[in-house]
LODO-859582 format. One line per field, with one value per residue: x, y, z of N, C-alpha, C, O, CB in turn; residue number from 1. Coordinates in pm, 1 decimal. Atoms other than C-alpha are relative to their C-alpha. Glycine has a CB too. Layout:
N
n_X <- (X,...) .
n_Y <- (Y,...) .
n_Z <- (Z,...) .
ca_X <- (X,...) .
ca_Y <- (Y,...) .
ca_Z <- (Z,...) .
c_X <- (X,...) .
c_Y <- (Y,...) .
c_Z <- (Z,...) .
o_X <- (X,...) .
o_Y <- (Y,...) .
o_Z <- (Z,...) .
cb_X <- (X,...) .
cb_Y <- (Y,...) .
cb_Z <- (Z,...) .
resi <- (NUM,...) .
//
This chain:
115
n_X <- (-85.9,31.5,11.2,-111.4,-115.9,5.9,-26.1,-121.3,-33.0,24.0,-58.8,-140.0,-31.7,79.0,-142.3,-19.8,72.1,-18.9,-129.6,49.3,111.2,-34.7,-114.2,106.6,29.9,-117.6,-54.1,99.6,18.6,-141.2,11.1,108.5,63.8,146.9,39.3,-85.9,-147.9,-79.4,-67.6,64.4,-20.7,-70.8,103.4,162.6,93.7,22.3,-101.7,-11.8,105.7,-57.5,-93.3,5.0,70.1,-5.4,-98.5,103.1,47.0,-104.0,-30.2,40.2,-25.2,-105.3,3.2,42.0,-109.8,-84.3,46.3,-28.2,-153.4,-67.7,37.0,-62.0,-121.2,-41.7,-139.2,-86.2,40.8,133.9,48.7,56.2,-94.4,-73.2,146.7,-36.8,-166.7,-22.3,120.2,-32.3,-97.4,70.5,36.7,-130.2,70.2,123.4,7.8,-104.9,26.2,89.3,-49.7,-82.5,41.9,-124.0,55.6,41.5,-151.2,15.0,42.2,-36.8,109.2,86.6,11.8,-44.4,26.5,141.0,31.6) .
n_Y <- (-91.0,-86.7,-108.5,-82.2,54.5,-58.1,-146.9,11.0,-6.5,-134.8,-116.1,8.8,-135.2,-169.6,-95.8,-84.9,-77.9,-84.9,-31.7,-62.0,-135.8,-70.2,-130.2,-80.9,-93.2,-132.5,-50.2,-126.2,-133.0,-75.5,-36.9,-86.6,-73.1,-56.5,-128.7,-111.2,-11.3,-42.6,69.3,31.0,144.7,30.8,73.9,36.5,126.4,92.8,102.4,95.2,85.8,134.6,82.0,112.1,102.1,58.3,130.0,51.6,85.1,88.4,90.9,87.2,94.6,103.6,101.5,162.2,14.7,-43.2,72.0,119.3,-52.8,53.4,93.4,91.7,-55.5,110.5,-98.6,89.1,-82.3,18.0,-41.6,-181.6,-48.9,-90.4,-134.5,-122.4,-50.7,-98.9,-95.3,-87.7,-66.8,-74.2,-55.8,-101.5,-122.9,-81.0,-26.9,-136.9,-134.2,-107.4,-58.4,-115.9,-15.4,-39.1,-93.7,-130.2,-61.8,-43.4,109.9,103.4,76.9,-19.3,-25.3,-95.7,-173.0,-74.4,-111.6) .
n_Z <- (-64.2,-124.4,17.6,-70.6,58.5,140.3,-37.0,-49.0,123.6,32.0,-91.8,73.8,140.8,-68.8,-24.4,89.3,65.7,-80.4,45.8,132.0,-16.1,-56.2,92.7,152.0,-23.4,-8.0,132.4,92.1,-52.2,48.7,184.7,-4.2,-184.4,-8.7,64.0,-105.8,52.5,28.8,100.3,138.2,43.0,92.2,108.5,-23.8,-50.3,128.0,11.6,-145.5,54.0,110.2,-17.6,-117.1,79.8,126.4,-112.1,-53.6,122.9,-17.7,-124.3,7.1,84.9,-29.9,-111.8,19.2,62.3,-100.1,-76.4,91.1,-12.3,-148.3,-36.4,28.2,22.7,-36.0,-23.1,-71.9,-128.3,-93.6,156.3,-24.2,23.1,116.4,-15.3,-88.7,-23.9,142.1,-45.5,-89.8,83.6,38.9,-81.4,-50.9,95.2,28.0,-87.1,-42.7,114.3,-90.5,-84.9,26.1,117.5,72.3,127.8,-49.6,-38.3,-116.5,-106.0,-16.9,-12.5,-45.7,-173.2,-69.5,51.1,30.7,-55.7) .
ca_X <- (-2024.4,-2103.8,-2195.1,-1909.7,-1662.0,-1786.2,-1752.9,-1410.4,-1289.2,-1437.7,-1265.6,-928.2,-936.2,-1071.5,-690.4,-624.9,-911.4,-932.9,-569.0,-670.9,-991.2,-788.4,-516.4,-806.3,-940.2,-605.2,-478.2,-846.8,-842.5,-451.1,-507.9,-852.3,-932.9,-1293.8,-1407.6,-1284.9,-951.1,-646.6,-504.1,-588.3,-655.2,-376.5,-625.7,-965.2,-1188.6,-1269.7,-951.3,-855.3,-1175.2,-1081.3,-712.5,-864.8,-1144.7,-920.4,-658.9,-993.9,-1014.3,-649.6,-668.7,-935.2,-827.1,-465.1,-554.7,-661.9,-356.5,-132.2,-272.6,-231.7,107.7,182.0,11.5,188.8,525.4,780.5,1109.7,1355.4,1243.5,899.5,631.8,515.5,844.8,963.0,589.6,660.5,1029.0,975.3,630.6,769.2,1045.4,745.2,536.0,836.9,823.8,476.1,450.5,715.3,585.1,239.9,382.3,637.8,502.2,812.5,602.7,524.8,849.2,729.4,584.9,816.7,638.3,328.0,299.0,452.3,315.3,-58.0,-132.4) .
ca_Y <- (1529.4,1659.1,1980.9,2080.5,1859.9,2108.3,2444.3,2351.3,2279.7,2600.8,2785.6,2684.2,2985.0,3228.9,3361.3,3414.1,3552.3,3790.2,3895.5,3912.8,4156.8,4359.1,4456.1,4485.6,4719.5,4935.8,4933.0,5091.4,5358.9,5421.4,5419.3,5563.2,5743.8,5886.8,6189.9,6383.0,6275.3,6458.9,6251.8,6260.7,5888.4,5737.9,5512.6,5542.1,5301.5,5145.6,5047.8,4929.4,4730.9,4563.8,4460.1,4293.1,4133.5,4026.9,3860.7,3692.3,3541.6,3419.8,3278.3,3092.5,2980.0,2858.6,2725.0,2396.4,2400.9,2478.7,2235.0,1947.6,2040.3,2013.2,1720.7,1530.4,1702.9,1438.3,1691.1,1584.6,1804.8,1743.2,1782.4,2134.8,2264.2,2436.6,2593.7,2790.5,2850.7,2958.4,3107.6,3337.7,3519.2,3663.1,3735.7,3938.9,4131.1,4222.4,4285.0,4539.1,4746.9,4765.8,4901.6,5140.0,5243.5,5334.9,5560.3,5777.8,5938.0,6129.2,5870.4,5659.5,5372.7,5367.6,5283.8,5574.3,5863.2,5877.9,6207.7) .
ca_Z <- (1949.0,2306.6,2338.5,2570.2,2356.4,2043.9,2279.8,2399.1,2075.2,1932.6,2217.4,2070.8,1812.0,2050.1,2172.1,1828.7,1680.2,1993.5,1889.0,1531.3,1592.0,1817.0,1578.6,1247.2,1454.8,1568.5,1185.5,1076.9,1370.4,1273.3,848.7,852.1,1185.9,1251.3,1126.6,1432.8,1421.9,1416.9,1179.5,790.4,665.9,508.5,299.5,170.0,351.4,51.8,-6.8,367.7,291.7,-6.3,102.2,402.0,163.5,-104.8,227.9,320.5,-35.4,-89.3,273.8,167.5,-143.9,-11.6,277.7,172.1,-64.7,212.4,408.0,166.6,117.0,488.9,575.4,335.3,372.7,448.4,616.6,848.8,1134.6,1114.2,845.1,1025.2,1035.8,716.3,693.6,979.4,950.5,611.0,676.0,922.4,697.6,519.6,801.1,952.9,643.1,614.1,966.9,988.8,641.8,849.7,1112.3,926.8,595.5,399.2,132.3,444.5,535.7,785.7,1013.8,1207.8,1407.6,1458.7,1804.3,1885.6,1698.7,1746.0,1910.7) .
c_X <- (-88.6,22.9,139.2,126.3,-4.9,61.1,133.9,77.7,15.7,114.7,113.1,53.0,-30.7,131.1,7.6,-87.9,-23.0,99.4,-65.9,-112.5,79.8,102.2,-37.4,-10.0,104.2,13.2,-111.4,16.6,151.2,-4.4,-108.3,-72.5,-100.1,29.9,37.8,154.9,96.2,64.8,-52.9,-10.1,118.8,-33.9,-119.1,1.2,-1.2,113.0,58.0,-48.6,31.2,134.9,-57.7,-76.7,92.2,129.3,-99.2,8.9,104.6,15.5,-66.9,-4.9,143.6,12.8,28.1,126.4,125.8,26.8,58.6,122.6,32.4,-38.7,85.5,162.8,56.3,152.0,64.5,-85.5,-137.4,-86.0,-36.3,129.7,75.4,-124.2,30.6,77.3,8.0,-95.1,51.0,81.9,-123.1,-86.0,51.5,-11.0,-87.8,-51.6,73.4,-40.6,-152.6,-6.1,111.8,-20.3,103.1,-28.5,-51.5,88.3,-12.1,-50.8,101.5,-83.7,-87.8,-105.5,41.1,-23.7,-123.8,8.3,-67.1) .
c_Y <- (76.3,87.1,62.5,-37.7,117.6,126.4,-12.7,-36.0,76.2,97.7,18.2,124.9,90.9,102.4,54.2,63.9,122.6,84.7,29.6,82.7,118.5,97.8,-1.3,132.5,131.5,27.5,84.7,108.7,91.3,39.6,41.2,7.6,75.3,112.7,107.6,-37.3,104.0,-16.7,27.7,-159.1,-28.5,-119.3,8.1,-120.7,-88.8,-108.8,-89.4,-80.5,-135.5,-102.0,-89.2,-115.8,-77.6,-109.0,-91.2,-103.6,-87.1,-105.3,-97.8,-104.5,-85.0,-62.7,-137.1,-36.2,-22.4,-123.7,-127.4,-13.9,-77.0,-107.8,-110.3,28.9,-112.7,78.9,-101.1,23.2,-8.8,30.4,167.1,82.6,101.8,87.9,43.4,57.2,88.6,136.1,112.2,103.1,86.8,76.2,113.7,107.9,80.1,66.5,143.4,106.2,44.3,65.0,160.0,8.6,96.2,119.2,128.2,22.9,29.4,-61.3,-102.3,-102.0,41.6,-7.6,109.1,133.0,9.8,70.5,-23.6) .
c_Z <- (87.4,-37.1,32.1,-72.1,-110.6,92.4,7.0,-117.9,-73.2,115.7,-3.1,-57.1,89.7,9.5,-165.8,-110.2,67.4,-76.2,-125.2,6.5,37.9,-65.5,-176.2,59.4,15.2,-113.4,-55.3,57.0,-68.5,-191.8,-11.9,141.0,-54.4,-17.2,97.9,42.4,-13.5,-140.9,-156.9,-24.4,-56.9,-134.0,-5.4,66.8,-75.2,-2.4,134.9,-25.5,-88.1,42.5,97.4,-81.1,-60.1,125.6,17.0,-99.6,-31.9,121.2,-22.2,-106.8,6.0,106.3,-15.8,-122.5,108.2,52.1,-28.4,-6.8,134.6,39.2,-79.7,-61.2,100.0,81.2,127.4,151.2,34.0,-90.9,-1.1,-40.0,-55.8,9.3,97.9,-5.2,-126.9,-26.0,68.3,-51.9,-28.7,108.5,81.3,-82.8,-20.5,140.4,50.2,-107.8,66.8,94.6,-2.2,-139.0,-67.0,-88.5,109.5,103.0,120.1,152.0,53.7,96.0,68.5,103.7,56.0,-18.6,15.5,134.9,143.6) .
o_X <- (-178.1,106.0,204.0,224.1,107.2,171.7,185.1,184.7,125.1,182.4,162.4,165.6,-21.0,138.4,-22.5,-40.0,-31.0,54.3,-136.1,-81.7,75.5,127.7,36.8,51.5,89.9,-26.2,-87.8,29.9,160.4,36.9,-74.5,-150.3,-100.2,141.5,68.2,228.0,44.3,94.8,-175.7,83.5,150.3,36.7,-191.0,88.6,53.6,117.7,70.3,24.3,43.0,125.8,-16.7,-38.7,67.2,164.2,-40.1,0.8,79.8,73.3,-17.8,-56.1,160.3,105.1,120.6,128.5,199.4,134.6,136.4,168.8,69.1,61.2,124.5,216.6,-2.0,245.9,30.7,-141.9,-188.6,-36.8,-41.4,126.8,146.8,-125.1,138.7,64.8,68.8,-72.5,20.0,53.2,-136.4,-73.7,-19.1,-65.6,-69.2,-133.0,45.1,-15.8,-184.9,-112.0,130.1,44.5,89.5,60.5,-94.0,82.6,43.8,-31.5,107.9,-202.4,-76.6,-214.9,2.6,15.3,-161.4,46.9,-103.6) .
o_Y <- (152.1,106.9,136.3,36.5,151.0,165.7,67.0,19.5,87.1,193.1,119.7,172.8,208.1,212.2,170.0,112.6,219.7,166.1,130.5,170.4,213.3,218.0,30.4,228.7,242.1,142.0,184.5,206.4,204.7,143.7,131.9,-61.2,124.1,160.5,220.0,55.7,190.8,66.8,35.2,-219.2,69.8,-154.7,-23.4,-207.4,-196.6,-229.7,-211.8,-171.1,-257.3,-224.6,-205.2,-232.8,-197.1,-225.5,-198.8,-221.7,-207.7,-213.7,-205.2,-216.4,-188.9,-139.1,-204.6,-156.6,-119.6,-182.4,-187.7,-104.4,-193.1,-151.3,-208.3,-8.5,-158.5,10.8,-211.7,-57.6,5.7,104.9,251.1,148.9,184.7,202.3,81.4,174.2,192.6,250.9,210.5,209.7,182.2,198.7,206.0,214.6,197.8,157.7,234.3,223.8,162.6,124.2,251.2,-76.2,218.0,200.8,236.6,-22.1,-30.2,-14.5,-201.0,-72.5,117.4,45.5,123.0,232.1,112.1,20.8,72.6) .
o_Z <- (50.0,-125.8,-42.1,-62.6,-149.0,55.1,-71.6,-92.7,-128.7,77.4,46.2,-43.5,53.6,-45.7,-194.7,-212.6,-7.9,-156.7,-131.0,-74.1,-40.5,-58.6,-269.3,13.4,-36.8,-135.3,-123.4,-16.7,-115.5,-242.8,-88.1,207.2,-167.5,3.3,57.9,76.4,-83.7,-226.2,-152.0,28.5,-123.9,-228.4,89.5,69.8,-52.2,20.6,131.2,-65.9,-74.3,36.7,96.6,-83.4,-44.8,106.2,8.2,-65.7,-30.4,112.8,12.7,-106.7,-57.8,134.4,29.5,-148.3,91.4,42.9,45.6,62.7,152.5,96.5,-16.2,-165.4,198.3,40.0,169.5,225.0,144.9,-175.7,-90.9,-143.6,0.6,54.8,53.1,30.8,-152.1,-64.3,1.0,2.6,48.0,110.2,121.9,-54.8,-51.7,125.4,128.3,-81.6,77.4,115.7,78.5,-200.4,-54.8,-112.4,69.5,217.5,212.1,264.2,-19.5,82.3,164.9,123.1,172.1,43.1,-41.8,240.7,211.2) .
cb_X <- (79.0,51.6,-108.4,14.0,-6.7,-171.1,-66.2,9.0,-41.9,-184.8,-15.9,-5.8,-110.6,-84.1,177.1,80.0,-106.1,34.4,124.5,-33.2,-125.1,23.3,219.5,-200.4,-63.7,148.3,41.8,-165.9,-11.4,155.8,10.4,-93.3,122.0,-88.1,-156.3,-85.5,1.2,47.9,-12.5,92.7,-93.3,98.8,-1.8,-95.7,-134.2,6.2,112.9,-49.4,-78.2,58.5,121.6,-93.4,-89.4,56.2,63.0,-125.6,-36.7,102.1,-29.1,-70.2,-17.9,106.3,-115.7,-203.9,11.8,-52.0,-126.7,-47.6,22.6,-21.6,-134.0,-90.3,21.1,10.4,-42.5,183.4,28.2,-22.6,-160.0,-48.0,15.1,44.1,-172.7,12.6,140.1,-33.7,-104.1,54.5,90.8,-57.7,-21.1,161.0,-22.2,-119.4,20.8,193.9,-14.1,-72.4,47.7,150.5,-139.4,55.9,-159.0,-143.0,55.8,-61.1,-107.6,113.8,19.2,-5.7,72.9,102.4,33.2,-155.6,-82.7) .
cb_Y <- (87.2,-7.7,40.0,-31.6,-171.1,11.5,62.4,-92.2,-40.2,29.0,-5.6,-96.4,19.0,-16.0,-113.4,-44.8,-59.1,-52.6,-110.2,-97.9,-18.9,-59.7,-62.7,-71.4,-35.1,-18.0,-120.7,-11.2,-12.4,-137.6,-117.2,-42.4,128.7,-15.6,6.7,9.0,-32.0,-21.0,-147.2,69.5,-43.7,-26.6,-118.6,-18.9,17.6,90.8,73.8,29.0,88.5,79.5,60.4,53.7,51.4,125.0,50.0,83.9,82.5,78.6,45.8,31.8,64.0,38.1,-1.4,-28.5,118.5,101.5,9.5,3.7,189.6,76.8,5.6,-63.1,170.4,-117.5,205.4,48.6,146.2,91.3,-99.6,53.2,-47.9,-76.4,-33.5,-2.4,-143.5,-99.6,-67.9,-58.7,-85.2,-63.0,-71.6,-60.4,-13.9,-99.4,-102.0,-35.5,-59.5,-20.1,-109.4,-8.8,43.7,-118.1,-89.8,11.2,127.8,78.9,-83.0,25.3,-103.4,-9.1,-90.1,-12.9,53.8,-105.2,71.5) .
cb_Z <- (-95.8,118.4,64.8,164.0,-51.2,-104.5,133.8,112.1,-44.6,23.1,124.1,-115.8,-169.5,210.6,62.9,-41.9,-32.7,126.7,7.2,-95.4,128.5,89.5,15.1,-40.9,84.5,57.2,-104.6,-7.6,193.9,41.4,-119.1,-105.5,119.5,120.6,-36.4,156.2,-105.7,83.7,38.3,-123.3,-90.5,75.4,-2.5,-137.3,21.6,-146.5,-61.2,128.9,-82.0,-157.2,33.4,157.2,-99.3,-180.2,182.0,19.4,-128.4,0.4,135.2,31.7,-118.2,-9.8,52.9,-73.1,-90.5,96.1,-0.2,-130.9,12.9,117.5,-6.5,-80.5,30.8,-140.4,63.2,-8.1,-13.6,134.9,-49.6,199.7,-17.5,-174.0,16.8,96.1,-1.5,-139.2,95.7,101.6,-129.2,-86.7,43.4,-14.6,-73.1,-68.1,40.4,-14.8,-213.6,30.2,41.3,42.5,2.2,-85.9,-118.4,45.0,-73.5,-34.1,-59.0,30.0,36.0,-45.8,81.7,1.9,-160.7,-29.0,-94.0) .
resi <- (1,2,3,4,5,6,7,8,9,10,11,12,13,14,15,16,17,18,19,20,21,22,23,24,25,26,27,28,29,30,31,32,33,34,35,36,37,38,39,40,41,42,43,44,45,46,47,48,49,50,51,52,53,54,55,56,57,58,59,60,61,62,63,64,65,66,67,68,69,70,71,72,73,74,75,76,77,78,79,80,81,82,83,84,85,86,87,88,89,90,91,92,93,94,95,96,97,98,99,100,101,102,103,104,105,106,107,108,109,110,111,112,113,114,115) .
//
């Protein structure tokens, strides 16, 4: 495959990867602020890194299984539709849980509380 084709093919993931890196960095800054920050950490740095590492391991193991399942799906609306629809529900719940930790009652929406 020519170099330009490989470059353009790889560039397709640049937007998602940039968004994921910005979100991860922002979450780390909020959950584990630097030493000179006014806020205290919400979790230990090791716990934060372990959660993200564990997520990557689960993702690496689950992706081939879900991909095979999706490729062989015969859903009426299309083979990807049920996975996108039903996967969006837990994604919504997890996103809300990340930005509004119920276990920390004194903190409202995280995007509005940084001093």
